[in-house]
Kinemage of the C-alpha trace (Angstrom):
@kinemage 1
@onewidth
@group {chain A} dominant
@subgroup {mainchain}
@vectorlist {calphas} color= white
{ca met a 1} P 97.992 111.118 87.626
{ca ile a 2} L 96.276 107.924 86.395
{ca his a 3} L 92.554 107.892 85.708
{ca leu a 4} L 90.345 105.151 84.271
{ca gln a 5} L 86.585 105.509 84.055
{ca gly a 6} L 84.306 102.684 82.922
{ca val a 7} L 87.065 101.016 80.872
{ca ser a 8} L 86.217 97.707 79.202
{ca lys a 9} L 88.315 95.540 76.904
{ca his a 10} L 87.326 92.333 75.097
{ca tyr a 11} L 89.394 89.769 73.228
{ca gly a 12} L 86.676 88.099 71.199
{ca ser a 13} L 84.304 86.567 73.742
{ca leu a 14} L 86.815 86.974 76.574
{ca val a 15} L 86.172 89.940 78.865
{ca ala a 16} L 89.602 91.212 79.942
{ca leu a 17} L 88.341 94.381 81.655
{ca asp a 18} L 84.791 94.954 82.801
{ca asn a 19} L 83.815 98.590 83.462
{ca leu a 20} L 87.030 99.344 85.351
{ca ser a 21} L 87.300 102.669 87.185
{ca leu a 22} L 90.512 103.552 89.010
{ca his a 23} L 92.284 106.699 90.200
{ca ile a 24} L 95.939 106.963 91.275
{ca gly a 25} L 97.281 110.243 92.614
{ca pro a 26} L 100.712 111.820 91.984
{ca gly a 27} L 103.556 110.226 93.940
{ca glu a 28} L 101.644 107.078 94.871
{ca leu a 29} L 103.180 103.615 94.870
{ca phe a 30} L 100.130 101.606 93.840
{ca gly a 31} L 100.112 97.806 94.064
{ca phe a 32} L 97.921 95.989 91.535
{ca ile a 33} L 96.908 92.546 92.797
{ca gly a 34} L 95.177 89.713 91.008
{ca pro a 35} L 95.698 86.193 89.624
{ca asn a 36} L 96.915 85.484 86.107
{ca gly a 37} L 94.351 86.620 83.562
{ca ala a 38} L 92.693 89.064 85.969
{ca gly a 39} L 93.337 92.090 83.716
{ca lys a 40} L 96.441 93.661 85.253
{ca ser a 41} L 98.597 93.572 82.108
{ca thr a 42} L 95.717 94.720 79.899
{ca thr a 43} L 95.194 97.751 82.158
{ca met a 44} L 98.869 98.680 81.990
{ca lys a 45} L 99.007 98.273 78.205
{ca ile a 46} L 96.040 100.620 77.818
{ca leu a 47} L 97.771 103.217 80.001
{ca ala a 48} L 100.974 102.760 77.987
{ca cys a 49} L 98.993 103.355 74.766
{ca leu a 50} L 99.708 99.841 73.488
{ca leu a 51} L 96.019 98.857 73.516
{ca arg a 52} L 92.852 100.827 72.871
{ca pro a 53} L 89.949 100.394 75.300
{ca asp a 54} L 86.664 99.256 73.757
{ca thr a 55} L 84.648 101.551 76.015
{ca gly a 56} L 85.356 104.095 78.725
{ca arg a 57} L 88.106 106.661 79.141
{ca ala a 58} L 91.699 106.388 80.343
{ca ser a 59} L 94.165 109.192 80.906
{ca val a 60} L 97.681 109.743 82.226
{ca gly a 61} L 98.646 113.156 83.539
{ca gly a 62} L 95.324 114.490 82.273
{ca leu a 63} L 96.013 113.313 78.695
{ca asp a 64} L 93.571 110.918 77.025
{ca val a 65} L 95.168 107.690 75.779
{ca leu a 66} L 93.118 107.722 72.565
{ca his a 67} L 94.130 111.213 71.474
{ca his a 68} L 97.490 111.989 73.088
{ca gly a 69} L 99.505 108.801 72.751
{ca his a 70} L 102.693 110.560 71.645
{ca glu a 71} L 102.667 112.905 74.662
{ca ile a 72} L 101.782 110.101 77.092
{ca arg a 73} L 104.728 107.995 75.942
{ca lys a 74} L 106.988 110.810 77.136
{ca leu a 75} L 105.344 110.663 80.577
{ca val a 76} L 105.296 106.880 80.986
{ca gly a 77} L 107.922 104.201 81.480
{ca tyr a 78} L 106.421 100.761 80.825
{ca met a 79} L 108.142 97.509 81.804
{ca pro a 80} L 106.309 94.336 80.658
{ca asp a 81} L 106.225 91.143 82.680
{ca phe a 82} L 108.758 89.547 80.338
{ca leu a 83} L 111.799 91.641 79.496
{ca gly a 84} L 113.063 90.803 76.037
{ca val a 85} L 116.732 91.704 75.705
{ca tyr a 86} L 118.913 92.101 72.649
{ca asp a 87} L 121.766 89.697 71.961
{ca asp a 88} L 125.262 91.007 71.243
{ca leu a 89} L 124.778 94.244 73.200
{ca thr a 90} L 126.443 95.268 76.423
{ca val a 91} L 124.448 96.896 79.212
{ca asp a 92} L 125.889 100.275 78.258
{ca glu a 93} L 125.092 99.811 74.557
{ca tyr a 94} L 121.569 98.660 75.424
{ca leu a 95} L 120.844 101.825 77.398
{ca gln a 96} L 122.539 104.047 74.824
{ca phe a 97} L 120.300 102.507 72.151
{ca phe a 98} L 117.119 103.347 74.073
{ca ala a 99} L 118.389 106.819 74.897
{ca ala a 100} L 118.733 107.397 71.155
{ca ala a 101} L 115.269 105.887 70.552
{ca phe a 102} L 113.831 108.488 72.935
{ca lys a 103} L 115.673 111.156 70.929
{ca ile a 104} L 117.838 112.261 73.815
{ca pro a 105} L 120.622 114.473 72.388
{ca ala a 106} L 123.923 112.641 71.997
{ca ala a 107} L 125.703 115.168 74.232
{ca lys a 108} L 123.400 114.263 77.158
{ca arg a 109} L 123.194 110.505 76.723
{ca arg a 110} L 126.388 109.632 78.577
{ca ser a 111} L 125.449 111.484 81.751
{ca ile a 112} L 121.882 110.134 81.659
{ca val a 113} L 123.046 106.537 81.203
{ca glu a 114} L 125.566 107.032 84.033
{ca gly a 115} L 122.756 108.264 86.244
{ca val a 116} L 120.427 105.305 85.690
{ca leu a 117} L 123.331 102.844 86.041
{ca glu a 118} L 124.130 104.406 89.414
{ca leu a 119} L 120.486 104.434 90.542
{ca thr a 120} L 119.916 100.783 89.630
{ca asp a 121} L 123.344 99.665 90.916
{ca leu a 122} L 124.474 98.354 87.537
{ca arg a 123} L 127.684 100.354 87.057
{ca glu a 124} L 129.873 97.298 87.518
{ca lys a 125} L 127.880 95.466 84.839
{ca arg a 126} L 128.090 98.169 82.163
{ca his a 127} L 130.406 96.111 79.957
{ca ala a 128} L 128.623 92.783 80.532
{ca met a 129} L 126.599 91.276 77.719
{ca val a 130} L 122.882 91.761 78.318
{ca asp a 131} L 121.974 88.123 77.701
{ca ser a 132} L 124.588 86.982 80.250
{ca leu a 133} L 122.911 88.779 83.156
{ca ser a 134} L 121.044 86.959 85.892
{ca arg a 135} L 117.259 87.297 86.092
{ca gly a 136} L 117.573 89.853 88.874
{ca met a 137} L 120.115 91.926 86.936
{ca gln a 138} L 117.922 91.832 83.824
{ca gln a 139} L 114.949 93.103 85.855
{ca arg a 140} L 117.064 95.957 87.189
{ca leu a 141} L 118.181 96.701 83.651
{ca gly a 142} L 114.516 96.834 82.648
{ca val a 143} L 113.905 99.484 85.302
{ca ala a 144} L 116.994 101.376 84.121
{ca arg a 145} L 115.626 101.342 80.573
{ca val a 146} L 112.254 102.812 81.564
{ca leu a 147} L 114.021 105.563 83.521
{ca ile a 148} L 116.120 106.736 80.555
{ca his a 149} L 113.689 109.490 79.541
{ca asp a 150} L 112.890 110.438 83.176
{ca pro a 151} L 109.145 109.590 83.059
{ca lys a 152} L 106.752 110.794 85.735
{ca val a 153} L 104.793 107.516 85.717
{ca leu a 154} L 106.180 103.967 85.884
{ca leu a 155} L 104.053 100.959 84.893
{ca leu a 156} L 105.869 97.855 86.129
{ca asp a 157} L 104.279 94.499 85.354
{ca glu a 158} L 105.552 91.810 87.752
{ca pro a 159} L 109.060 93.301 88.221
{ca ala a 160} L 109.836 90.873 91.070
{ca ser a 161} L 108.716 87.755 89.179
{ca gly a 162} L 111.293 84.977 89.309
{ca leu a 163} L 113.687 86.871 91.572
{ca asp a 164} L 115.496 85.328 94.525
{ca pro a 165} L 114.896 86.832 98.006
{ca arg a 166} L 117.912 89.166 97.872
{ca ala a 167} L 116.969 90.463 94.414
{ca arg a 168} L 113.375 91.059 95.585
{ca ile a 169} L 114.609 93.122 98.523
{ca glu a 170} L 116.841 95.155 96.205
{ca met a 171} L 113.931 95.718 93.810
{ca arg a 172} L 111.700 96.839 96.674
{ca glu a 173} L 114.337 99.304 97.878
{ca leu a 174} L 114.741 100.665 94.354
{ca leu a 175} L 111.003 101.254 93.917
{ca thr a 176} L 110.795 102.937 97.318
{ca glu a 177} L 113.640 105.255 96.321
{ca leu a 178} L 111.929 106.092 93.029
{ca thr a 179} L 108.783 107.015 94.952
{ca arg a 180} L 110.836 109.347 97.141
{ca met a 181} L 112.031 110.964 93.917
{ca gly a 182} L 108.411 111.835 93.097
{ca lys a 183} L 107.585 109.099 90.594
{ca thr a 184} L 104.057 107.712 90.419
{ca ile a 185} L 104.385 103.925 90.260
{ca met a 186} L 101.853 101.257 89.374
{ca val a 187} L 103.321 97.817 90.093
{ca ser a 188} L 101.669 94.435 89.754
{ca ser a 189} L 102.821 91.419 91.717
{ca his a 190} L 101.795 88.017 93.037
{ca ile a 191} L 104.105 88.491 96.037
{ca leu a 192} L 101.596 90.183 98.315
{ca ser a 193} L 103.984 90.574 101.257
{ca glu a 194} L 106.243 92.703 99.070
{ca leu a 195} L 103.388 95.043 98.143
{ca ala a 196} L 102.245 95.350 101.751
{ca glu a 197} L 105.684 96.602 102.790
{ca met a 198} L 106.167 99.254 100.123
{ca cys a 199} L 102.832 100.369 98.637
{ca ser a 200} L 100.811 103.377 99.776
{ca ser a 201} L 97.650 101.956 98.166
{ca ile a 202} L 96.485 98.803 96.402
{ca gly a 203} L 93.898 97.599 93.921
{ca ile a 204} L 92.473 94.075 93.791
{ca ile a 205} L 91.184 92.880 90.434
{ca glu a 206} L 89.485 89.593 89.554
{ca arg a 207} L 88.186 88.551 86.117
{ca gly a 208} L 88.414 92.119 84.856
{ca lys a 209} L 86.420 93.592 87.749
{ca leu a 210} L 88.003 95.888 90.313
{ca leu a 211} L 86.992 94.524 93.719
{ca tyr a 212} L 88.826 97.068 95.840
{ca ala a 213} L 91.026 100.156 95.509
{ca gly a 214} L 92.378 102.173 98.413
{ca ser a 215} L 94.807 102.034 101.329
{ca ile a 216} L 96.027 98.747 102.771
{ca his a 217} L 94.552 99.690 106.165
{ca asp a 218} L 91.126 100.191 104.611
{ca ala a 219} L 91.494 96.862 102.794
{ca tyr a 220} L 91.967 95.130 106.143
{ca ala a 221} L 88.907 96.914 107.518
{ca arg a 222} L 86.739 96.080 104.514
{ca ala a 223} L 87.840 92.449 104.607
{ca gly a 224} L 87.186 92.298 108.334
{ca ala a 225} L 90.835 91.481 109.009
{ca gly a 226} L 91.930 93.144 112.232
{ca gln a 227} L 95.190 93.074 114.151
{ca arg a 228} L 96.114 89.756 115.709
{ca ile a 229} L 97.650 88.936 119.081
{ca ser a 230} L 99.073 85.667 120.351
{ca val a 231} L 98.544 85.306 124.123
{ca thr a 232} L 100.092 82.483 126.145
{ca leu a 233} L 98.630 81.817 129.601
{ca glu a 234} L 100.003 80.019 132.617
{ca pro a 235} L 97.880 78.533 135.392
{ca gly a 236} L 98.569 79.861 138.857
{ca pro a 237} L 99.669 77.810 141.887
{ca asp a 238} L 97.502 74.771 142.454
{ca gly a 239} L 95.803 75.383 139.124
{ca leu a 240} L 94.529 78.829 140.073
{ca gly a 241} L 94.142 81.471 137.398
{ca ala a 242} L 91.743 81.575 134.477
{ca ser a 243} L 91.949 78.673 132.056
{ca pro a 244} L 92.475 79.448 128.334
{ca glu a 245} L 88.838 78.489 127.715
{ca arg a 246} L 87.574 80.849 130.439
{ca ala a 247} L 89.822 83.683 129.193
{ca ala a 248} L 88.571 83.096 125.622
{ca glu a 249} L 84.976 83.272 126.855
{ca phe a 250} L 85.593 86.656 128.493
{ca leu a 251} L 87.445 87.983 125.447
{ca ser a 252} L 84.635 86.937 123.110
{ca arg a 253} L 82.346 89.349 124.972
{ca cys a 254} L 84.760 92.257 124.526
{ca pro a 255} L 83.585 94.703 121.775
{ca ala a 256} L 87.206 95.283 120.724
{ca val a 257} L 87.677 91.600 119.854
{ca ala a 258} L 86.418 90.031 116.628
{ca arg a 259} L 87.518 86.404 117.089
{ca val a 260} L 89.280 84.218 119.638
{ca gly a 261} L 90.853 80.818 119.062
{ca val a 262} L 92.283 78.420 121.672
{ca glu a 263} L 95.153 76.003 121.110
{ca gly a 264} L 96.507 74.576 124.327
{ca pro a 265} L 97.670 77.405 126.590
{ca thr a 266} L 97.737 79.885 123.687
{ca leu a 267} L 94.957 82.208 122.570
{ca ser a 268} L 94.817 83.649 119.062
{ca val a 269} L 93.009 86.986 119.353
{ca glu a 270} L 91.855 89.026 116.352
{ca leu a 271} L 90.831 92.605 117.059
{ca ala a 272} L 87.878 94.308 115.394
{ca pro a 273} L 88.975 95.984 112.115
{ca asp a 274} L 88.600 99.507 113.529
{ca gln a 275} L 90.433 98.659 116.772
{ca thr a 276} L 94.101 99.690 117.071
{ca ser a 277} L 94.679 99.590 120.857
{ca his a 278} L 95.601 96.413 122.761
{ca gln a 279} L 94.447 97.901 126.050
{ca pro a 280} L 90.920 96.354 126.065
{ca val a 281} L 92.428 92.882 125.619
{ca ile a 282} L 94.890 93.398 128.469
{ca glu a 283} L 92.199 94.746 130.785
{ca thr a 284} L 89.872 91.826 129.975
{ca leu a 285} L 92.578 89.253 130.680
{ca ile a 286} L 93.483 90.874 133.991
{ca gly a 287} L 89.828 91.160 134.914
{ca cys a 288} L 89.178 87.435 134.502
{ca gly a 289} L 92.273 86.491 136.482
{ca ala a 290} L 94.359 85.190 133.582
{ca arg a 291} L 98.120 84.844 134.144
{ca val a 292} L 99.792 86.118 130.957
{ca val a 293} L 103.323 84.900 130.211
{ca ala a 294} L 103.496 86.074 126.585
{ca phe a 295} L 101.613 88.777 124.673
{ca val a 296} L 102.813 89.022 121.072
{ca pro a 297} L 101.110 91.226 118.456
{ca arg a 298} L 101.095 89.606 115.014
{ca gln a 299} L 101.242 91.567 111.784
{ca val a 300} L 98.125 91.267 109.651
{ca lys a 301} L 98.987 89.786 106.271
{ca leu a 302} L 97.811 91.262 102.991
{ca glu a 303} L 97.100 87.691 101.890
{ca asp a 304} L 94.315 87.504 104.485
{ca ala a 305} L 92.593 90.616 103.145
{ca phe a 306} L 93.072 89.424 99.555
{ca leu a 307} L 91.501 86.042 100.209
{ca arg a 308} L 88.529 87.552 102.031
{ca leu a 309} L 87.904 90.251 99.445
{ca thr a 310} L 88.087 87.800 96.530
{ca lys a 311} L 86.073 85.053 98.229
{ca gly a 312} L 83.181 84.189 95.940
{ca ala a 313} L 84.566 86.022 92.932
{ca leu a 314} L 86.806 83.073 92.196
{ca asn a 315} L 83.908 80.637 92.010
């Protein structure tokens, strides 16, 4: 649905995108990760036909951005990182205005606006002034606006920026629902935990270069970030039973284990990236006589993979 091949973009001497190639399939919820100035917004603006690439090709739905801008704008809903709203308009008037801008027939506008208000949970705010809405409500209104013409592709630049925890959860649920409806979504964010919970694939960009694109699981594997387990040991009667140091020594020899750390009676065990079973760890601990009182798998964080994949590129 989204295809970029060798795309570069310069602002004077500044390289915003450097030979970027990226492919996003239909129905994907793709998370675009990178620090400020990495090239995320520039990529989205090219796909939304707001910028022209200097080199390379970009297409949406098989249509080239340089030659089919009018058709692509019908396919795409673009929400910038800062949502400018109009003073002296209610929520309903705001959406009616954009429905007219997309040349939706007047007879259909009411039902369409009702539908997006319902989907974004803004029905109770329809008569509120746009500039009186909270940040979270304004972000939801931005999503409602880009849904007015029922686009197949959504380009959402930092939609969770500045939101409180409840508003972020509501935004995540909304994007997940839109994916279930068959939308292809490209969303950028600095809140990596949010992307890990809802995205089917991610891309990591740094200084205009794409460092990684693929599934989150493969990102962990490429970064060498495996599953983690916290193991608490207890010495047996009269001090019998393997000490944490002895247990760590045995675990370090296990092919399924990548790293072991010791802090008091607790071991921090990281599995090899391709290892999904905890059984080798359990068998090793039993084999060395360790007395386990707690065995708690820890979720791998997307932040870990991000830091490892970008290490060096930041310097």
